[in-house]
C-alpha positions in Angstrom: 48.6 28.3 -120.6 46.9 28.7 -117.1 45.2 25.3 -117.2 48.8 23.8 -117.7 50.0 26.0 -114.9 47.6 25.1 -112.1 49.0 21.5 -111.3 52.5 23.1 -111.2 51.2 26.0 -109.1 49.7 23.6 -106.6 53.0 21.4 -106.3 55.0 24.6 -106.1 52.8 26.0 -103.4 52.8 22.7 -101.4 56.4 21.7 -101.8 57.5 25.4 -101.3 55.5 25.6 -97.9 56.7 22.3 -96.8 60.2 23.2 -97.4 59.7 26.7 -96.2 58.2 25.5 -92.9 61.3 23.3 -92.4 63.6 26.2 -92.9 61.5 28.5 -90.7 61.6 26.1 -87.9 65.4 25.6 -88.2 66.0 29.3 -88.1 63.6 29.9 -85.2 65.1 27.0 -83.2 68.5 28.5 -83.6 67.5 32.0 -82.7 65.7 30.9 -79.6 68.7 28.6 -78.7 71.1 31.6 -79.0 73.0 30.1 -81.9 72.5 32.8 -84.6 76.0 32.4 -85.7 75.1 29.0 -87.0 72.4 30.3 -89.4 74.8 30.6 -92.4 75.1 26.7 -92.1 71.4 26.6 -92.7 71.3 28.7 -95.6 74.3 26.9 -97.0 72.4 23.5 -96.9 69.3 25.3 -98.5 71.6 26.7 -101.2 73.0 23.2 -101.9 69.6 21.7 -102.0 68.4 24.2 -104.5 71.5 23.6 -106.6 70.8 19.9 -106.5 67.2 20.3 -107.6 68.0 22.6 -110.5 70.7 20.3 -111.6 68.4 17.3 -111.5 65.9 19.3 -113.5 68.7 20.0 -116.1 69.7 16.4 -116.2 66.1 15.2 -116.9 65.4 17.9 -119.6 68.7 17.5 -121.6 69.3 13.8 -121.2 65.6 13.2 -122.6 66.3 15.5 -125.5 69.2 13.1 -126.7 67.0 10.1 -127.0 64.9 8.7 -129.8 61.2 9.5 -129.9 60.4 6.1 -128.7 62.9 6.2 -125.9 61.7 9.5 -124.9 58.1 8.0 -124.6 59.5 5.3 -122.3 61.7 7.5 -120.4 59.0 10.1 -119.7 56.4 7.5 -118.9 58.9 5.9 -116.3 59.4 9.2 -114.6 55.8 10.0 -114.7 55.0 6.8 -112.6 57.9 7.6 -110.3 56.6 11.2 -109.8 53.1 10.0 -109.0 54.7 7.5 -106.4 56.7 10.5 -104.8 53.6 12.8 -104.8 51.5 10.0 -103.2 53.9 9.4 -100.4 54.3 13.1 -100.0 50.7 14.0 -99.4 50.4 11.2 -96.9 53.3 12.1 -95.1 52.2 15.8 -94.7 48.8 14.8 -93.6 50.3 12.8 -91.0 53.1 15.0 -89.9 51.7 18.7 -90.4 50.6 18.9 -86.8 54.0 17.7 -85.4 56.3 19.2 -87.8 57.8 21.8 -85.5 58.6 19.2 -82.8 60.3 16.9 -85.1 62.5 19.6 -86.7 63.5 21.1 -83.3 64.7 17.7 -82.2 66.8 17.3 -85.4 68.2 20.9 -84.8 69.1 20.1 -81.3 70.9 17.0 -82.2 72.8 18.7 -85.1 73.9 21.5 -82.6 75.2 18.9 -80.3 77.1 17.1 -82.9 79.1 20.0 -84.1 80.2 21.7 -87.4 78.6 20.5 -90.7 75.5 18.7 -89.2 73.3 21.7 -89.6 74.3 21.9 -93.3 73.4 18.2 -93.7 70.2 18.6 -91.9 69.0 21.5 -93.9 70.3 20.0 -97.1 68.4 16.8 -96.6 65.2 18.4 -95.4 65.0 20.8 -98.2 66.6 18.5 -100.9 64.0 16.0 -100.6 61.2 18.6 -101.5 63.3 20.1 -104.1 63.9 16.7 -106.0 60.3 15.9 -105.8 59.4 19.2 -107.1 61.8 19.1 -110.0 60.6 15.6 -111.0 56.9 16.6 -110.8 57.5 19.8 -112.6 59.4 18.0 -115.5 56.6 15.5 -115.8 53.8 18.2 -115.9 55.6 20.2 -118.5 56.3 17.3 -120.7 52.5 16.3 -120.4 51.5 19.8 -121.2 53.9 19.9 -124.2 55.3 23.2 -123.2 57.2 24.7 -120.2 56.0 28.4 -120.1 52.7 27.6 -118.3 54.0 25.0 -115.9 57.2 27.1 -114.9 55.0 30.3 -114.4 52.5 28.2 -112.2 55.5 26.8 -110.1 57.1 30.1 -109.8 53.7 31.7 -108.5 53.3 28.8 -106.1 56.8 29.1 -104.7 56.5 32.8 -104.2 53.1 32.6 -102.4 54.6 29.8 -100.3 57.8 32.0 -99.3 55.3 34.8 -98.3 53.2 32.5 -96.2 56.2 31.1 -94.4 57.6 34.6 -93.7 54.2 35.3 -92.3 54.1 32.3 -90.0 57.6 32.8 -88.9 56.9 36.5 -87.9 53.6 35.4 -86.3 51.5 37.8 -88.4 49.7 34.9 -90.1 47.9 31.7 -88.8 47.0 28.7 -91.0 45.6 25.4 -90.0 48.3 23.4 -91.7 46.5 20.1 -91.0 43.4 21.3 -93.1 45.5 22.9 -95.6 47.5 19.9 -96.4 44.5 17.8 -96.4 42.6 19.9 -98.9 45.6 20.3 -101.3 46.3 16.6 -100.9 42.9 15.6 -102.2 43.3 17.9 -105.3 47.0 16.6 -105.9 45.6 13.0 -105.7 43.3 13.7 -108.5 46.0 15.5 -110.6 48.4 12.5 -109.9 45.8 10.0 -111.3 45.9 11.9 -114.5 49.8 12.0 -114.6 49.7 8.3 -114.0 47.3 7.6 -116.9 49.5 10.1 -119.1 52.8 8.2 -118.0 51.1 4.8 -118.8 50.2 6.0 -122.3 53.8 7.1 -122.8 54.9 3.6 -121.8 52.5 2.1 -124.2 53.7 4.3 -127.1 57.3 3.6 -126.1 56.7 -0.1 -126.6 57.2 -0.9 -122.9 53.5 -1.8 -122.1 51.0 -3.5 -124.4 47.6 -2.1 -125.4 48.6 1.0 -127.4 45.6 0.7 -129.7 43.1 -0.9 -127.2 41.0 2.2 -126.7 38.3 2.2 -123.9 36.8 5.1 -125.5 37.5 7.6 -128.4 35.2 10.8 -128.2 37.6 12.9 -130.4 34.8 13.2 -133.0 32.3 14.6 -130.5 34.5 16.5 -127.9 36.4 19.7 -129.2 40.0 19.2 -127.6 40.6 22.9 -128.2 37.5 24.0 -126.4 37.8 25.6 -122.8 36.5 22.5 -121.1 38.7 20.2 -123.3 41.7 22.2 -122.6 41.0 22.3 -118.9 40.5 18.7 -118.6 43.7 17.9 -120.5 45.7 20.6 -118.7 44.7 20.0 -115.1 43.4 16.4 -115.1 45.3 14.8 -118.1 42.0 13.5 -119.4 41.9 13.3 -123.1 39.1 12.5 -125.7 40.6 9.1 -126.3 42.2 6.8 -123.6 43.3 3.1 -123.6 41.8 0.5 -121.3 45.1 0.5 -119.2 45.0 4.3 -118.6 41.3 4.2 -117.6 41.6 1.3 -115.3 44.9 2.7 -113.6 43.2 6.2 -113.2 40.0 4.7 -111.6 42.0 2.2 -109.4 44.3 4.8 -108.2 41.7 7.2 -107.3 39.5 4.7 -105.5 42.4 3.1 -103.5 44.5 6.3 -102.8 41.6 8.6 -102.1 39.9 6.2 -99.7 42.9 5.7 -97.8 43.6 9.5 -97.6 40.2 10.6 -96.6 40.0 7.9 -93.9 43.1 9.3 -92.5 46.6 7.5 -92.3 48.7 8.2 -89.3 49.0 8.1 -85.5 48.5 10.9 -83.0 51.6 13.1 -82.8 53.9 13.0 -79.9 54.6 16.0 -77.9 57.6 17.9 -79.0 60.6 18.0 -76.8 62.0 21.6 -76.0 65.3 22.5 -77.5 68.3 21.5 -75.4 69.8 24.9 -75.2 72.7 24.0 -73.0 74.2 21.6 -75.5 73.6 24.3 -78.1 75.6 26.8 -76.2 78.4 24.3 -75.7 78.5 23.6 -79.5 78.3 27.4 -80.1 81.3 28.1 -78.0 83.2 25.3 -79.5 83.0 26.7 -82.9 84.0 30.3 -82.1 87.5 29.4 -82.4 89.0 31.0 -85.5 89.6 28.7 -88.5 91.7 28.9 -91.7 89.0 28.0 -94.2 87.3 31.1 -95.8 83.5 31.3 -95.2 82.7 31.2 -98.8 84.3 27.9 -99.6 81.5 25.5 -98.5 78.6 27.5 -100.1 80.6 27.7 -103.2 81.2 24.0 -103.2 77.6 23.0 -102.6 76.6 24.9 -105.6 79.3 24.0 -107.9 79.6 20.3 -107.4 75.8 19.4 -108.3 76.2 21.8 -111.5 79.5 20.2 -112.3 78.1 16.7 -112.0 74.9 17.6 -113.9 76.9 19.1 -116.8 79.1 16.0 -117.0 76.0 13.7 -117.2 74.5 15.9 -119.8 77.6 16.1 -121.9 78.2 12.4 -121.7 74.5 11.6 -122.6 74.6 14.0 -125.5 77.9 12.9 -127.1 76.5 9.8 -128.7 74.1 7.0 -127.7 75.6 4.3 -125.5 77.0 1.4 -127.4 77.5 3.4 -130.6 80.8 2.5 -132.4 82.8 5.0 -134.5 84.1 3.2 -137.6 86.6 4.6 -140.1 85.9 4.7 -143.8 88.7 4.9 -146.4 90.9 2.9 -148.6 93.5 2.7 -145.9 91.4 2.6 -142.6 88.3 0.8 -143.8 86.5 -0.8 -140.7 89.0 0.6 -138.2 87.4 0.7 -134.7 84.8 -1.9 -135.5 84.5 -4.5 -132.7 81.9 -7.2 -132.4 78.8 -5.6 -131.2 75.8 -7.1 -129.1 73.1 -8.6 -131.3 70.2 -6.4 -132.1 69.5 -3.1 -133.8 72.8 -1.0 -133.6 73.9 2.4 -134.6 77.3 2.8 -136.1 79.1 6.4 -136.5 80.7 6.1 -139.9 83.5 8.6 -140.3 85.2 9.2 -143.5 88.9 9.5 -142.7 90.1 9.5 -146.4 90.1 12.2 -149.1 87.5 10.8 -151.4 83.6 10.5 -151.3 82.8 6.9 -150.4 80.1 4.4 -150.2 80.2 1.9 -147.4 78.4 -1.3 -146.6 78.0 -3.7 -143.7 78.2 -7.1 -145.3 78.5 -10.8 -144.6 81.7 -11.6 -146.5 80.7 -15.2 -147.1 77.4 -14.4 -149.0 77.7 -10.7 -149.7 74.4 -10.1 -148.1 74.1 -6.4 -147.2 72.8 -5.4 -143.8 73.2 -1.5 -144.1 74.8 1.1 -146.3 75.6 4.7 -146.7 76.1 6.3 -150.0 78.0 9.6 -150.8 79.9 9.9 -147.4 82.1 13.0 -147.9 85.7 13.2 -146.5 85.9 14.4 -142.9 82.2 13.7 -142.2 80.3 11.4 -140.0 77.0 9.8 -140.5 74.9 7.3 -138.7 74.3 3.8 -140.1 71.6 1.7 -138.5 71.6 -2.0 -139.0 70.3 -5.0 -137.4 73.0 -7.4 -136.3 72.7 -11.1 -135.3 74.9 -14.2 -135.2 77.4 -14.5 -138.0 80.4 -12.7 -139.5 80.3 -9.1 -140.5 82.7 -6.7 -142.3 82.8 -3.4 -143.8 83.1 -2.7 -147.4 84.3 0.7 -148.4 84.0 1.9 -152.0 85.7 5.3 -152.5 84.9 7.1 -155.8 87.5 6.4 -158.2 89.4 4.2 -155.7 89.7 0.6 -155.0 87.1 -1.4 -153.0 88.3 -2.5 -149.6 86.8 -5.1 -147.2 87.8 -5.1 -143.5 88.7 -8.0 -141.4 85.5 -9.8 -140.5 84.3 -10.0 -136.7 82.1 -12.8 -135.5 78.9 -12.1 -133.5 77.5 -14.8 -131.3 73.7 -15.4 -131.4 70.9 -16.1 -133.7 71.4 -15.0 -137.2 70.1 -11.7 -138.4 67.9 -11.5 -141.5 70.0 -9.6 -144.2 68.5 -7.3 -146.5 67.1 -9.1 -149.6 68.3 -7.3 -152.7 65.6 -5.5 -154.8 65.6 -5.3 -158.5 63.7 -3.1 -160.9 61.7 -6.1 -161.9 60.5 -6.5 -158.2 59.3 -2.9 -158.1 57.6 -3.1 -161.6 54.1 -4.4 -160.4 53.8 -2.0 -157.3 54.8 0.9 -159.8 52.2 -0.2 -162.3 49.6 -0.3 -159.6 50.5 3.0 -158.2 50.6 4.7 -161.7 47.0 3.4 -162.1 46.1 5.1 -158.8 47.7 8.2 -160.0 46.0 8.4 -163.3 42.6 7.8 -161.7 43.4 10.5 -159.2 44.4 13.0 -161.9 41.1 12.2 -163.8 39.2 12.9 -160.7 41.2 16.1 -160.0 40.6 17.4 -163.6 36.7 17.2 -162.9 37.1 18.9 -159.7 39.2 21.9 -160.7 36.7 22.3 -163.5 34.0 22.4 -161.0 36.0 25.1 -159.1 36.5 26.9 -162.2 32.8 26.9 -162.7 32.0 28.2 -159.4 34.2 31.1 -159.7 33.0 31.8 -163.2 29.4 31.9 -161.8 30.4 34.0 -158.8 29.4 31.4 -156.2 32.4 31.7 -153.9 30.8 29.8 -151.0 30.6 26.7 -153.3 34.1 27.5 -154.5 35.6 27.3 -150.9 34.0 23.8 -150.5 35.1 22.6 -154.1 38.6 24.1 -153.5 39.3 21.9 -150.4 37.9 18.9 -152.1 40.1 19.3 -155.2 43.3 20.5 -152.9 42.9 17.2 -151.0 42.7 15.0 -153.9 46.0 16.4 -155.3 47.6 16.3 -151.9 47.0 12.4 -151.7 49.2 11.9 -154.7 52.3 12.6 -152.9 54.6 9.7 -154.3 54.3 11.2 -157.8 55.3 14.8 -157.0 58.9 14.2 -158.3 57.5 13.0 -161.6 55.2 15.9 -162.2 58.1 18.0 -163.1 57.2 21.7 -163.5 53.4 21.0 -163.2 53.7 20.8 -159.2 55.1 24.2 -158.9 52.3 25.7 -161.1 49.5 23.6 -159.3 50.5 23.8 -155.8 53.4 26.3 -155.7 54.1 28.3 -152.5 55.1 32.0 -152.3 58.7 31.1 -151.9 61.0 32.6 -154.4 58.3 35.2 -155.6 59.5 38.7 -154.8 56.0 40.1 -154.5 54.7 37.3 -152.3 50.8 36.6 -152.7 50.6 39.5 -155.3 53.3 38.1 -157.6 52.1 37.4 -161.2 53.7 34.1 -161.0 52.1 33.0 -157.8 49.5 30.5 -159.2 47.7 27.3 -158.3 45.7 26.1 -155.3 47.3 28.3 -152.8 46.9 31.4 -155.1 43.1 30.6 -155.2 43.1 29.8 -151.4 44.4 33.3 -150.6 41.9 35.1 -152.8 38.8 33.0 -151.4 39.7 33.6 -147.9 40.9 37.3 -148.1 37.9 38.7 -149.7 38.9 38.8 -153.4 36.1 39.0 -156.0 35.1 36.3 -158.6 36.6 38.7 -161.2 40.0 38.6 -159.4 40.0 34.7 -159.2 38.8 33.7 -162.6 42.2 33.9 -164.3 44.0 31.9 -161.5 41.1 29.3 -161.6 41.1 28.9 -165.2 45.0 28.5 -165.2 44.7 25.8 -162.6 42.2 23.8 -164.5 44.4 24.0 -167.6 47.6 23.0 -165.7 45.7 20.1 -164.0 44.4 18.8 -167.5 48.0 19.3 -168.7 49.4 17.2 -166.0 46.8 14.5 -166.6 47.7 14.2 -170.3 51.4 14.4 -169.8 51.9 11.9 -166.8 51.4 8.7 -168.6 54.6 9.5 -170.8 56.6 10.8 -167.9 59.5 9.1 -166.4 58.6 7.5 -163.1 61.7 6.0 -161.4 60.7 3.0 -159.5 63.3 3.8 -156.9 61.2 6.8 -156.1 58.4 4.6 -154.5 60.5 3.5 -151.4 61.9 7.1 -150.9 58.3 8.7 -151.0 57.1 6.6 -148.1 59.2 8.8 -145.8 59.4 12.0 -147.8 55.6 12.7 -148.1 55.2 12.9 -144.2 58.8 14.8 -144.1 57.0 17.7 -146.1 53.9 17.3 -143.9 55.9 17.8 -140.7 57.7 20.8 -142.4 54.9 22.7 -144.0 51.6 21.5 -143.0 52.1 21.0 -139.4 53.9 24.3 -139.0 51.1 26.2 -140.8 53.7 27.4 -143.3 51.5 26.9 -146.3 48.2 28.3 -144.9 46.9 31.0 -147.0 43.8 31.7 -145.0 41.6 28.6 -145.1 43.1 27.1 -141.9 43.0 23.6 -143.6 46.6 22.5 -143.1 45.5 19.6 -140.9 43.1 18.3 -143.5 45.9 18.4 -146.1 48.1 16.5 -143.6 45.4 13.8 -143.5 45.5 13.6 -147.4 49.2 13.2 -147.1 48.7 10.5 -144.6 46.1 8.8 -147.0 48.6 9.1 -149.7 51.4 7.3 -147.7 48.9 4.5 -146.6 48.2 4.0 -150.4 51.8 3.7 -151.2 52.6 1.3 -148.4 49.7 -1.0 -149.8 51.4 -1.3 -153.1 54.7 -2.0 -151.4 53.3 -4.1 -148.7 54.2 -7.7 -150.2 58.0 -6.6 -150.6 58.0 -5.1 -147.2 56.4 -8.0 -145.3 59.0 -10.5 -147.0 61.9 -8.4 -145.6 60.7 -7.3 -142.2 57.6 -8.9 -140.6 57.5 -6.4 -137.6 57.7 -3.1 -139.6 54.3 -2.9 -141.1 52.4 -3.5 -137.9 54.4 -0.7 -136.2 53.8 1.6 -139.1 50.1 0.9 -139.4 49.8 1.5 -135.6 51.7 4.9 -136.0 49.4 5.9 -139.0 46.3 5.0 -137.0 47.5 7.2 -134.2 48.3 10.3 -136.3 45.0 9.9 -138.0 43.2 9.9 -134.7 45.0 12.9 -133.6 44.0 14.6 -137.1 40.4 13.6 -136.6 40.3 15.2 -133.3 40.8 18.7 -134.9 37.8 18.1 -137.3 34.4 19.0 -136.2 31.4 19.5 -138.4 33.2 19.9 -141.6 35.4 22.5 -139.9 39.2 22.0 -139.3 41.0 23.6 -136.4 43.9 25.8 -137.8 47.3 24.7 -136.6 48.0 27.8 -134.7 44.7 27.2 -132.9 45.7 23.9 -131.4 46.2 23.7 -127.7 49.8 23.2 -127.0 49.5 19.7 -125.8 47.6 18.6 -128.8 49.9 20.2 -131.2 52.9 18.6 -129.3 51.4 15.3 -129.5 50.5 15.6 -133.2 54.2 16.7 -133.9 55.5 13.8 -131.8 53.3 11.2 -133.2 54.4 12.3 -136.9 58.0 12.3 -135.7 57.8 8.9 -134.5 55.9 7.6 -137.6 58.7 9.0 -139.7 61.1 7.2 -137.6 59.1 3.8 -137.9 59.3 4.6 -141.8 62.9 5.5 -142.0 64.1 1.8 -142.8 61.9 1.4 -145.9 64.2 3.2 -148.5 67.1 1.0 -147.4 64.9 -2.2 -147.3 63.7 -1.7 -150.9 66.6 0.1 -152.5 67.9 -1.4 -155.7 71.4 -2.1 -154.5 74.8 -3.8 -155.6 77.0 -5.1 -152.9 80.0 -4.2 -155.1 
């Protein structure tokens, strides 16, 4: 946590001190000018700047949350680069201005006093608001890089509190600080941190598809460096240096440090001019001019400067979270089929399909002239709304609504200009017969191997060699976990072989809790060989039973496309949460086996997928490689890092990469579904 907190602590300290110095000089100048009655205007401006900064942070947080995983990467990467630019400008400005800050602010205060009501509010608002916006942006960026907000927010809070104390001490003249040296030293540290943020931001832009080179790694030390060690955590949390970095990250990191640090150390700026003394006569005139009673209550302006940013931020968040820009809501029913549909822009589009009728309905986006299907939803219940994603190109499109027990209705076509989009090529059971046969052979061989492995595990436990049993347990469990696409076909065998404690009243002590996880619990909770002989024999028996039964079981060819997505859905739900860990700490090894099973399944479907979407598989393959690298980083000398021991950043990256891979895999069931246009 504290390694993630340090960058935010430093930015909170620097920006807080900078803003606090400005406020201190404003207050001191007014007091010395005999204009104490104008102090509420300063605090009103400060209050407004604070409200604006908090509102800006809320907009960043909640707007990003409504984006897809890819869009979040691009959004976060862009803001990271902008944050680096702001921080760079800030450290140079403070190095140049620290010695003359008081003089500059006094001149602005004098001018504001002379110009009358409202100008002090504007002066303090602009002076503090700039620092506040920079702070909000940098804190959001560092929190996103850390994968959690507690550490960065705690660090920023501590920095701001210390900054406030320092400013109070300086104002009361009980404390002396060489501001030039302070801002120079912290500037050097911030430049190093900013270089890491720049590298992190560029990586996000690569993963969001904005920049190339996502898989072009300059180095990959994930096998030799423990990302969860204290030094790995420190390097990632403070410097954003990771065990694997792309060439773009490395080049940008080195170039930024070389150029910016050289310019900063040499010194940029001119010798400060001597500050002018406050023009108290003008201040006194303005003070007298404002003493006339007014009809506006004193609370109106402060309330407004707080309320306006909050209301605007709320409106932005509400608007961005309502539905993605460009989505159309299209009615589905016998009466209203296609109502609300207008010609969309070409490209991949999301439609909100709303069933306005009283029957469950199927809906298809079709080309009326050819009946080619570009997208579909089945089982859309009355009164519900679901998303339909389809690629739209040049041509005519219409909606076909098929209510259960009702008549089929096709909407009026609309024409879209542009290049024609490739429609979904219908898939038949015959098309899936060869992939299914190949995958069945893979499963049969896997079950034969698994039978031998569980037999070996049974022998280990029978002979009382529990150390060997732990090794052989993991080997067998990973073999089983790589057969993900067949789980639905295994019928009751899966519950016996790999069942969880869910549904068992006595949990791990329930007599019906059997299989791999039952043995895992015993092996890693000190149970004896005598305690485990029964479960081990039962596991070997169940696996052999499955091996014999599988060739005769009904394997629906339509299951293959569905499993490309569902295997990793279960991985995200059970393995990456640690939900199924019974003591071995090997959830990430199981996740790797699930990933291998997904890869095997994609290989048998590859010819069909390539014929329907040439861009899909390269994207998916890159996503699989990325998840694999993150999993490999948690594997050291035959030891796996348990999920709950991953550092926050590493866990967030793994979850994010898996979520993105699921998003990339999502079109496959639609592409390879056995469908009829009706």
